C-alpha positions as CSV (number, residue, x, y, z in Angstrom):
1,M,344.2,281.1,125.0
2,K,347.3,279.4,126.3
3,E,349.7,278.9,123.0
4,V,350.2,274.8,123.0
5,S,353.7,273.7,123.3
6,I,354.3,271.3,120.8
7,L,358.1,268.2,120.5
8,W,358.5,267.2,116.7
9,V,360.5,263.7,117.2
10,D,361.6,262.6,113.5
11,D,364.8,261.3,112.7
12,E,364.1,263.4,109.2
13,I,363.4,266.2,111.0
14,D,365.3,268.9,108.6
15,L,362.6,268.0,105.6
16,L,359.7,268.3,108.3
17,K,360.4,272.6,108.2
18,P,357.3,273.3,106.3
19,H,355.3,271.4,108.5
20,I,357.1,273.5,111.5
21,I,357.0,277.2,110.0
22,F,352.8,276.3,108.6
23,L,352.0,275.4,113.2
24,E,354.2,278.7,114.3
25,S,352.1,280.4,111.5
26,K,348.9,279.1,113.4
27,D,351.1,280.1,116.8
28,Y,351.7,276.6,117.8
29,Q,355.1,277.0,119.6
30,V,357.1,273.7,118.0
31,E,360.6,272.3,119.3
32,T,362.0,269.3,117.4
33,A,364.5,266.3,118.0
34,N,366.1,264.4,115.6
35,N,366.3,260.7,117.8
36,G,364.8,259.4,120.5
37,T,367.2,259.7,123.4
38,D,367.5,263.4,122.5
39,A,363.1,263.8,123.1
40,V,363.3,261.5,126.1
41,E,365.4,264.3,127.7
42,M,363.8,267.1,126.6
43,V,361.0,265.7,127.9
44,K,362.4,265.3,131.6
45,T,363.1,269.1,131.4
46,K,359.6,270.7,130.2
47,A,355.8,269.5,129.8
48,Y,354.6,270.0,126.7
49,D,350.6,270.0,125.2
50,L,352.1,267.7,123.0
51,I,354.1,265.1,121.1
52,F,354.5,264.2,117.4
53,L,357.2,261.2,117.0
54,D,357.9,259.1,114.1
55,E,357.2,255.3,115.0
56,N,361.0,254.6,112.7
57,M,364.3,256.2,114.1
58,P,367.5,254.8,114.4
59,G,368.3,254.1,117.8
60,L,365.6,254.7,120.2
61,S,362.6,253.1,118.0
62,G,359.9,255.5,118.2
63,L,358.2,252.5,120.6
64,E,361.1,252.3,123.1
65,T,360.9,256.5,123.0
66,L,357.2,256.1,123.5
67,S,357.4,253.4,126.5
68,K,360.2,256.5,127.8
69,I,358.3,259.3,127.6
70,K,355.2,257.8,129.3
71,D,357.3,256.2,132.6
72,I,357.8,260.4,132.5
73,R,355.1,262.2,132.1
74,A,352.0,259.4,131.6
75,S,350.0,262.3,130.5
76,V,351.4,263.8,127.9
77,P,349.5,263.4,124.8
78,V,351.4,261.6,121.8
79,I,350.5,261.0,118.1
80,M,352.7,258.5,116.3
81,I,353.7,259.0,112.2
82,T,354.8,256.0,110.4
83,K,355.3,255.2,107.2
84,S,353.5,251.6,108.1
85,E,350.4,250.4,107.8
86,E,351.4,246.9,109.7
87,E,348.6,246.4,112.3
88,Y,350.8,244.3,114.3
89,I,352.8,247.9,114.4
90,M,349.9,249.9,115.1
91,D,348.7,247.2,118.0
92,Q,351.9,248.2,120.0
93,A,351.3,251.5,120.2
94,I,347.8,251.9,120.8
95,G,348.7,249.2,123.4
96,S,351.8,251.9,124.8
97,K,348.6,254.2,124.4
98,I,349.1,256.5,121.9
99,D,346.3,259.6,121.5
100,D,346.0,259.3,117.7
101,Y,348.8,258.5,114.8
102,L,348.9,259.8,111.1
103,I,350.4,257.8,107.8
104,K,353.4,259.4,106.1
105,P,353.3,261.6,103.8
106,V,351.7,264.0,106.1
107,N,349.7,267.9,105.0
108,P,349.7,270.7,106.9
109,K,346.0,270.0,107.3
110,Q,346.1,266.5,109.0
111,I,348.4,267.9,110.8
112,L,346.2,270.7,111.9
113,M,343.3,268.7,112.3
114,A,345.2,266.0,115.1
115,I,346.6,269.2,116.9
116,K,342.8,270.7,117.0
117,K,341.1,267.2,118.2
118,I,343.3,266.7,121.0
119,T,344.4,270.1,122.7
120,D,341.1,271.7,121.5
121,Q,338.6,269.3,121.7
122,K,337.3,269.6,125.6
123,R,337.0,273.3,124.8
124,L,335.3,273.0,121.8
125,V,333.3,270.4,123.0
126,S,332.6,272.7,126.0
127,E,331.7,276.0,123.6
128,K,329.2,273.2,121.2
129,T,327.8,271.6,124.4
130,T,327.0,275.8,126.5
131,A,325.3,276.5,123.0
132,T,323.0,273.8,122.3
133,Y,322.0,274.4,125.8
134,Q,321.7,277.8,125.5
135,V,319.7,277.3,122.4
136,E,317.6,274.2,124.9
137,F,317.0,276.9,127.6
138,G,314.0,278.2,126.2
139,R,312.3,275.5,124.7
140,L,312.8,273.3,128.2
141,G,311.7,275.7,130.7
142,T,307.9,275.8,128.2
143,Q,308.1,272.2,128.5
144,I,308.4,273.1,132.5
145,N,305.7,275.4,132.2
146,D,303.5,272.9,130.0
147,S,303.8,269.5,131.4
148,M,300.6,268.5,133.1
149,S,300.7,264.8,133.5
150,A,302.8,262.6,135.3
151,N,304.5,261.4,131.9
152,D,305.3,265.1,131.1
153,W,307.2,265.3,134.4
154,K,309.2,261.7,133.8
155,T,310.6,263.9,130.0
156,V,311.3,266.9,132.0
157,Y,313.4,265.4,134.8
158,K,315.4,263.2,132.3
159,K,315.9,266.5,130.1
160,L,317.7,268.6,132.7
161,V,319.2,265.0,133.9
162,F,321.2,264.5,130.5
163,W,321.6,268.8,130.2
164,E,323.4,267.9,134.3
165,L,325.7,265.8,132.6
166,E,326.2,267.2,129.6
167,L,327.3,270.7,131.0
168,E,329.2,268.3,134.2
169,K,331.5,266.7,131.5
170,T,332.3,270.8,130.6
171,Q,333.8,271.9,133.7
172,S,333.5,275.2,132.3
173,G,331.0,276.5,135.0
174,Q,329.7,278.4,132.5
175,M,326.1,277.4,132.5
176,D,325.8,275.4,135.8
177,Q,323.3,278.2,137.7
178,V,322.1,278.9,135.0
179,L,320.7,274.8,134.8
180,Q,320.1,274.8,138.4
181,M,318.6,277.6,138.6
182,Q,315.9,275.9,135.6
183,K,316.5,273.3,138.3
184,Q,314.5,274.8,140.6
185,D,311.9,276.1,138.6
186,A,311.1,273.2,137.6
187,N,311.1,271.2,141.4
188,K,308.2,273.6,142.2
189,G,306.8,273.4,138.8
190,F,306.4,269.3,139.4
191,C,305.7,269.8,143.1
192,K,301.9,271.9,142.6
193,F,301.5,268.8,139.9
194,I,301.9,266.8,143.4
195,R,299.4,268.7,145.2
196,K,297.5,268.8,142.6
197,N,296.7,265.2,141.8
198,Y,298.4,263.1,144.4
199,V,295.0,261.9,146.6
200,D,293.2,262.2,143.1
201,W,295.7,259.6,142.1
202,F,294.5,257.0,144.8
203,Q,290.5,258.0,145.2
204,G,289.7,257.0,141.6
205,K,289.0,260.5,139.7
206,T,291.8,259.9,137.6
207,D,293.0,257.2,134.8
208,Q,295.8,259.4,134.9
209,R,298.5,257.6,137.8
210,P,301.0,256.6,136.6
211,L,303.0,253.3,138.0
212,M,304.0,253.0,141.5
213,S,305.7,251.5,144.3
214,P,303.0,248.6,144.9
215,N,302.3,248.0,141.1
216,V,306.4,247.5,139.8
217,F,306.7,243.7,140.6
218,R,303.1,243.1,139.5
219,E,303.0,244.9,136.2
220,R,306.8,245.1,135.3
221,I,308.6,241.9,136.9
222,F,305.8,238.9,137.4
223,P,305.1,238.9,133.2
224,D,308.9,237.9,132.6
225,L,308.2,235.1,135.1
226,K,305.0,233.8,134.4
227,A,307.2,233.5,130.8
228,G,309.8,231.4,131.8
229,K,312.1,234.3,132.6
230,K,314.7,234.2,135.0
231,T,315.4,237.2,136.4
232,V,317.4,238.8,139.0
233,V,316.3,241.6,140.7
234,F,319.1,244.6,142.3
235,L,317.4,247.1,144.7
236,I,319.9,250.3,145.6
237,D,318.0,252.0,147.8
238,N,317.8,255.7,147.6
239,L,319.1,255.5,143.6
240,R,318.1,258.2,142.0
241,Y,318.2,258.5,137.8
242,D,321.5,261.1,137.5
243,Q,323.1,258.0,140.2
244,W,322.0,255.4,137.4
245,K,323.1,257.2,134.4
246,V,326.7,257.7,135.8
247,I,327.0,253.4,136.8
248,E,325.4,252.9,133.0
249,P,328.5,253.2,131.1
250,M,329.9,250.6,133.0
251,I,327.3,248.3,133.0
252,A,327.2,249.0,129.2
253,D,330.4,246.4,128.5
254,F,328.7,243.2,129.8
255,F,324.3,243.7,129.0
256,T,322.3,246.0,126.6
257,V,319.7,248.3,128.4
258,T,316.2,246.9,127.0
259,E,314.2,249.0,128.7
260,E,314.5,252.8,130.5
261,E,311.9,253.4,132.8
262,L,310.6,255.7,135.6
263,F,308.4,255.1,137.9
264,Y,307.4,256.9,140.9
265,S,307.4,256.5,144.7
266,I,305.1,256.9,147.0
267,L,305.1,259.1,149.6
268,P,306.5,259.9,152.3
269,T,309.8,259.0,149.8
270,A,311.1,256.9,153.2
271,T,312.5,253.6,152.8
272,Q,310.0,252.1,155.7
273,F,306.2,253.1,153.7
274,A,308.1,252.8,149.4
275,R,310.0,249.7,149.4
276,N,307.5,248.3,151.9
277,A,305.4,248.6,149.7
278,M,306.9,246.9,146.2
279,F,308.1,243.7,148.3
280,A,304.2,243.9,149.8
281,G,302.5,245.1,146.3
282,L,300.2,247.6,148.9
283,M,299.6,250.4,150.1
284,P,301.6,250.7,153.6
285,S,297.9,250.9,155.7
286,E,296.7,248.1,153.8
287,I,299.8,246.2,154.8
288,E,299.1,247.4,158.2
289,K,295.9,246.0,157.8
290,L,296.3,242.9,155.9
291,H,299.9,241.7,158.1
292,P,299.9,243.7,161.1
293,E,302.6,240.9,161.5
294,Y,304.8,242.9,159.0
295,W,304.6,246.1,159.9
296,L,306.0,248.5,162.3
297,N,305.3,252.8,162.9
298,E,307.6,255.3,163.4
299,D,307.4,254.7,167.7
300,D,307.9,250.8,167.5
301,E,311.3,249.8,167.8
302,G,312.6,247.8,165.4
303,S,313.8,247.8,161.8
304,K,311.2,248.7,159.6
305,N,312.4,246.6,156.5
306,Q,312.9,243.7,158.4
307,F,310.0,241.8,156.4
308,E,311.0,242.6,152.9
309,E,311.0,238.2,152.2
310,P,308.0,237.0,153.7
311,L,306.1,240.3,152.5
312,M,307.0,239.4,148.7
313,L,306.4,235.6,149.1
314,K,302.7,237.0,150.3
315,Q,302.5,239.1,147.0
316,M,303.5,236.1,144.7
317,A,301.4,234.0,146.7
318,R,298.6,236.3,146.6
319,L,298.9,236.8,142.9
320,G,299.2,233.2,142.6
321,I,303.0,233.4,141.5
322,K,304.5,230.7,142.1
323,S,308.1,231.2,141.1
324,S,311.1,230.4,143.3
325,F,312.4,233.2,145.5
326,F,315.2,234.6,146.8
327,Y,315.9,236.9,148.5
328,D,319.1,238.5,150.2
329,K,320.7,242.2,151.7
330,I,323.9,243.5,150.9
331,N,325.2,245.8,153.6
332,N,328.6,245.4,153.9
333,A,331.7,244.6,151.9
334,E,331.4,240.7,153.5
335,K,328.4,240.2,152.6
336,G,328.9,241.5,149.6
337,R,331.8,238.3,148.4
338,K,329.3,235.9,150.4
339,L,326.9,236.7,147.4
340,V,329.5,236.9,145.1
341,G,330.5,233.4,146.1
342,S,326.8,232.3,146.0
343,L,325.6,232.3,142.5
344,S,324.6,229.0,142.1
345,Q,322.2,229.8,144.5
346,I,321.1,232.5,142.9
347,L,320.7,230.8,139.6
348,N,318.8,227.8,141.6
349,H,315.4,230.2,141.9
350,D,313.1,231.9,139.5
351,L,312.8,235.4,140.8
352,S,316.1,236.7,142.8
353,V,316.1,240.0,145.2
354,I,318.7,242.1,145.9
355,V,319.0,244.7,147.9
356,V,322.3,246.5,148.4
357,N,322.4,249.7,150.7
358,F,325.7,251.5,150.3
359,V,324.5,254.9,148.6
360,D,321.7,254.7,151.3
361,M,324.8,254.3,153.7
362,L,326.4,257.1,151.8
363,S,323.6,259.4,152.2
364,H,323.4,259.3,155.4
365,A,327.7,259.4,156.1
366,R,327.4,261.9,154.7
367,T,325.8,263.6,156.8
368,E,327.2,263.1,160.0
369,M,331.1,262.6,159.0
370,D,332.8,265.5,157.9
371,M,335.5,263.3,155.5
372,I,332.6,261.8,153.4
373,K,331.3,265.8,153.7
374,E,334.6,266.7,152.6
375,L,334.4,263.7,149.7
376,A,330.7,264.1,148.6
377,N,330.8,267.6,149.0
378,D,328.3,269.0,145.5
379,E,326.1,266.9,143.6
380,P,328.8,266.3,140.9
381,A,331.7,264.6,143.7
382,Y,327.9,262.6,145.3
383,R,327.6,261.1,141.4
384,S,331.6,260.5,141.5
385,L,331.8,258.9,144.5
386,T,328.3,256.9,143.4
387,Q,330.3,255.2,139.9
388,S,333.5,255.0,142.7
389,W,331.7,252.9,144.6
390,F,329.7,250.4,142.2
391,E,333.2,250.1,139.6
392,H,334.7,248.7,142.2
393,S,331.6,247.1,144.5
394,S,330.7,243.1,144.5
395,L,327.5,244.1,143.5
396,F,328.9,245.1,140.0
397,D,331.2,242.1,140.5
398,L,328.2,239.8,140.6
399,M,326.9,241.4,137.6
400,K,329.8,240.5,135.5
401,L,329.2,237.1,136.6
402,L,325.4,237.2,135.5
403,A,326.0,238.2,132.3
404,K,327.4,235.5,131.3
405,K,324.4,233.7,132.4
406,E,321.0,233.4,130.4
407,V,318.9,235.7,133.4
408,K,316.8,239.0,133.1
409,V,318.8,241.6,135.2
410,M,317.1,244.4,136.8
411,I,318.2,247.6,138.8
412,T,315.4,249.6,140.6
413,T,315.7,251.8,144.1
414,D,312.4,252.8,146.5
415,H,313.2,256.3,146.5
416,G,315.9,259.2,145.4
417,T,318.0,262.0,147.3
418,I,317.8,266.1,147.5
419,K,320.2,268.1,148.9
420,V,318.9,270.1,151.0
421,N,319.2,273.7,151.3
422,N,315.9,275.6,152.9
423,P,314.9,275.4,156.7
424,V,311.1,275.3,157.1
425,K,309.8,275.8,160.8
426,V,307.9,272.9,162.1
427,T,306.6,271.8,166.0
428,G,305.0,269.1,166.9
429,D,304.5,267.6,170.0
430,R,307.4,264.3,171.5
431,N,305.7,261.3,169.4
432,T,306.1,263.8,166.0
433,S,308.2,261.8,163.7
434,T,312.3,262.5,163.2
435,N,312.6,262.8,159.0
436,L,313.9,266.1,157.8
437,R,311.8,265.7,155.1
438,Y,308.0,264.5,156.6
439,K,306.2,264.5,159.6
440,Q,303.5,262.3,161.4
441,G,301.7,263.7,164.1
442,K,298.4,265.1,166.0
443,S,299.9,268.2,167.3
444,L,301.7,269.9,164.4
445,N,302.5,273.3,163.3
446,Y,303.6,274.7,160.5
447,N,302.6,277.0,157.5
448,P,300.7,274.7,155.3
449,K,301.7,276.7,152.0
450,E,305.1,275.6,153.2
451,V,304.2,272.0,153.0
452,F,301.9,269.9,151.0
453,E,299.7,269.0,153.5
454,V,297.7,265.7,153.8
455,L,295.2,265.4,157.0
456,Q,293.3,262.5,156.0
457,P,295.7,259.9,156.1
458,Q,293.7,257.4,154.7
459,S,292.8,259.4,151.4
460,V,296.3,257.9,150.7
461,Y,296.2,254.5,152.3
462,L,299.1,255.4,154.7
463,P,298.6,254.1,158.6
464,R,297.1,256.4,161.2
465,L,298.1,256.3,164.8
466,N,294.9,258.3,166.0
467,V,292.5,259.6,164.7
468,S,293.8,263.3,164.5
469,T,297.4,262.1,163.2
470,G,298.3,263.9,160.4
471,Y,301.4,264.1,157.6
472,I,303.2,267.1,156.0
473,F,305.6,266.9,153.1
474,A,307.8,269.0,152.4
475,Q,308.9,270.2,149.0
476,N,312.0,271.4,146.9
477,D,314.9,271.7,148.7
478,D,313.2,272.5,151.5
479,F,314.0,270.1,155.3
480,L,312.0,270.3,158.4
481,A,313.8,272.1,161.6
482,Y,312.8,272.4,165.2
483,P,313.1,275.8,166.2
484,N,314.5,274.3,169.7
485,N,318.4,275.5,169.3
486,Y,317.3,276.4,165.8
487,N,320.2,277.5,164.4
488,H,322.5,274.5,165.0
489,Y,320.0,272.1,163.7
490,V,319.8,274.3,160.3
491,S,324.0,274.5,160.4
492,Y,324.6,270.6,160.7
493,Y,321.4,269.5,157.9
494,R,321.3,272.3,155.3
495,N,323.6,271.3,152.8
496,T,323.0,267.8,153.4
497,F,321.2,265.1,151.6
498,Q,317.5,263.6,152.5
499,H,314.6,261.5,151.7
500,G,311.1,261.7,152.5
501,G,309.4,264.5,150.7
502,V,308.6,265.3,147.3
503,S,310.8,266.4,144.8
504,M,311.7,265.4,141.4
505,E,314.6,263.9,142.7
506,E,313.3,261.2,145.1
507,V,309.8,260.1,143.8
508,M,310.9,260.0,140.3
509,I,313.0,257.1,139.7
510,P,315.0,254.9,138.2
511,L,313.5,251.3,136.5
512,I,316.4,249.4,134.6
513,S,315.6,246.4,132.2
514,L,318.9,244.2,131.5
515,L,319.5,241.2,129.2
516,P,323.7,240.0,129.0
517,K,325.2,240.6,125.7
518,A,326.8,237.6,125.7
């Protein structure tokens, strides 16, 4: 273990000799200064791991010395030692970014604990987290094997995301591979679960169907409208549960999370199908039948999600919801800024639904742009980029304004995404859909063991272009690749984030209810 170097600054440093000898006996390297000026010069020439700084010194005071030290080495941890418990002194010190403070007289045990708290905290937390996950590993494996219901799988997925984020904080990498292997095993089990149950959920053969895309507004949002609660829904396209968890702490400063729920996206887990189903309150084939003017098939020209507002109005009329409705879509920074300036327009309506496209744009840009691929080269980086975007986004600005109003806020999405690695060969005719995680067509050629196939689309309420149209869905981290120019195709799309298929990340997605803390 690296020897910790400490600088101790005190005008009565000779009186502290017993403490210094004690620390050196614990293998800490301690250097001393008896005034602030000397301490500043020493900091210029050496990067210390920790500085003890007396608050009350002649010449440069402790606070003045602290300011100069931070100008030189902003990140060095400083523990202030003071005789005074005056609140204003502590406020000044804390405002100057001290890491801890001790009140004189100090004893060796206090000093040792303060050092360990700062210099060893990351290591101790890392060791504790790793050890706890090792204990949990067996239990989680059993839970994966025993999962039989949609709720069981939601519990498993939440636990896996929890451990993924906890182990990421340790930055040790020791257990990351173990967790990823366990996550892959879980996804294989989840895909088996979907293959076994998905069709039955739509055929009345089971009462175990979870909350799914078409029922979200009817079951979770409209009841509050009927109760007179003004509601704003932010639908962030392509937002996974783990991405929600990394932006949650920022939101928690302004809102209380009253409910955190996962619901199931319909298949294909793609915007055209899943989001239209949410707005319409209907499955895709029902939209095509009841509102053909609002449904575009794969081979039709035009945006497949240009009718979200009229579909929502149709759903509200069908269910007798007479509340006023506002809809908008943020797909660039300028549109976001304009929406922030239109807060009064949002508050004048009972229900506002705002679609936010950044995360989906990020996943597409990562596929197509080398710079974005470099910035989001793995799962932690992808989450970090999402976190950074949200922190500086007009969406967050708008939420902070809403936190001052009497309004319920909900965050949700239409589907998630998964990083794909394993190519699966598929051939089809020229009308076959181009998505990497699902295909629909009449002449598909593939290995049935490698995909989830739905040969009767009507059984799961999917449109069919002709009588022989079928659907296949990629599973786990597979992606569907054409044999033509196969190596180039595989090289281009491997390790990109895709959606449309069957995985925990794509299917189980967040629905978050928030109330302003104010």
